[in-house]
N, C-alpha and C positions, 0 to 999 in steps of 0.2 A: 165203063163209067156210069152207064145208066142203071146198073145194079147197086151202086154204092148208096148207103143210107147214113144220115147224120142227125145229130141233135142240133137244135137251133135256139136262138134267143127268143123266138116266138112261143116257146113251149117250156114249161118248168120241168118237164120230165128229162131224165138222163137217157131215155130210150132213143136209139138212133133209127128214126122212122122216115125222115124226110129225104127224098131223092133230089138230085140236082134239077131234074125237070120240075118237081114240085116247087123248089126254091125259085126257079126262073118264072114260073107262073104267078108267083106272089111278089115279084120285084116291083119296086116303084117305077112309074112310067119313064122317068128320066134316068133311072139307074142303069149303068153300063157294065158293072162288074159283079161277080159273085164274091161276096166278102166272107172271110173266115178268120178265126183266131185259133192258134194251137196252144195247148197248155198241158201240164202234167196230169191234170184231173179235170173232170167236168165242172166241179165247184170252182177251181182256179180259172177255167175258161170263162165261166158265167160271170165271175166277179172281176174280170180284168178291167182296169181303168181305160184300156184302149177302146172299150165298147161304149163309153159315155156319149159321144156325139151320135153314134148309131141309134142308141136308145132314144135320145132327144129327137132325132129325125124320123124315128119309127122304121129304120132300115134293119131288116133281118140279117143276122150273121150266123154262119155255121160254126158250131162249137166242136173243135177237133181235139180229143183228149187221148186217143189211142197212140201208143208209141210209134206206130208205122205211119200215122196220118201226115206228119210233116214230110216224110219221104214221098208219100203219095202226091201231095200237092206240088212238090218240087218237080214232079214228072207229068202231072196233069195240069197243063197251063190254061186250058179253056174247055168249056163244055157248051155245045150248041151255039158257038159263036160268041160266048160271053167269057172273058178272061177271069181267072181266079185271082183275087187280090187279098193278101194278108193285111189285117188291120194293124199289125205290129211292125210293118215294114214300110220304109219310104214315106214320102209325103202324100197325104190323101187330098184329093181335090173334091171336097164336099161343100165348099163354100160358095155362096152367092157373091156377086161383085161387091156388094156393100161390105160383107165380111172380109173380103180381100183388102179393101181399103183400111178397115179397122185393124187388120193384122199388120199392115204396112206401118201404120201409126204406132202400134204396140212395139214393133221391132225397133223403131227409133227411140221410143220412150224407155225401153228396157235394155238399150244398147250397153250401158255401163254394167248393169247386173249380169248380162250374158257374158261380158268380158270377165267379170269377177268370178263367176261360177266356172267358166272355162279355165281360168288361171288356177283356181282352187283344186279342180279335179285333174288338171294336167293330162297325163297320158292315159288316164282311165277311160276317157271318152273321145269320140271322133269330133263331136261338136255339140253346142247348146243352141236350141232354137225355140221360137214361139210355137206353141202347139195349136192345131186346129181340130184336134180330136178329143181334148179334155174339156169337161164342163164342171166337174166337181173336185177332182184330184189336183194337187199342186203341180205334180210332175209325173212323167213316165219315161221309161226307156224304150226306144224303138231301134230296130235294125235298119241299116241302109238298104235300099231297094235290092241290091244284088248280093248282100251278105247272107250267110247262113243264119237261120233263126236260132234262138237260144235253146229251144226244145230239141232241134236237130243236133246241135253241139253236145247237149247232155246225152242224147241217145248214142252218138258216136263215141263219146268218152266212156260210157258204160260198156261199150263193145271193145274197149281197149285201143281205140284209135287215138293217135297223137294229133290233137287238133289245136291249131293256133287260133284262139278265139278272136273274132272280129270285135272292134270297139263299138259300143252302142252310141246312139245319139240320145241326149237328154232333152226332152221337150218340156217346157214350162208353160203353165197356164197363167196368162197375164191377168185373168179375172179372179184368181184365188187370193184370199186375204193374206196368206203367208208370203206369196210372191210380191204382192203390192207392198207389204211392210218391208220386205227385204230390199225392194227397190228404193224405198224412202230412206232406209238406214242400213247401209251395207257393211257395218263394222263386224258383224258376225257371219259374213257371207261364206267364209272358209268352212265353218262348222256346219252351217245349214246346207251348203253344197253337198257335203258328204252324206248328210241325212237324206236329202232328196235323191241322191244317187243310190243309196242302199235301199 
């Protein structure tokens, strides 16, 4: 694992020059995990909405765009005592206590909208929840903590594997204008839910 090299959000280059040891040496003082995002291309990884909160907080994220990368991180769980954590899976715990209170209030405030979107999307999703990873985008899809990532599903399907896809989780940004307006006037929630999902 010490020989592996990656591109990161701290560099505009597609060159994979950063080792895991380099990444750890640049981690924030209170950072416990090595964060990464997988995508079909470097450009897709770099522009992922899942990175918004990391950019805002100045946290470096590994950009994994090679087809084998998702398989690699599914087998490499930690390096030098630091666990690897996908920014597209599960719930992230990057919030301060104040943010957790705000999220709890948002959950109450958007309860009806969450029900409406869940009803509109039905079996297409596992759940709808308030996001703590979005700052600019209205919504994003994430995988549950133990589910296979979308990139790995794509890779296995191209290899002819019969994969039953796991249902994604739709996270909504309670601070985005579209979500705020949808919460105030839910008559078009069915149409907008599909747009957010797509």
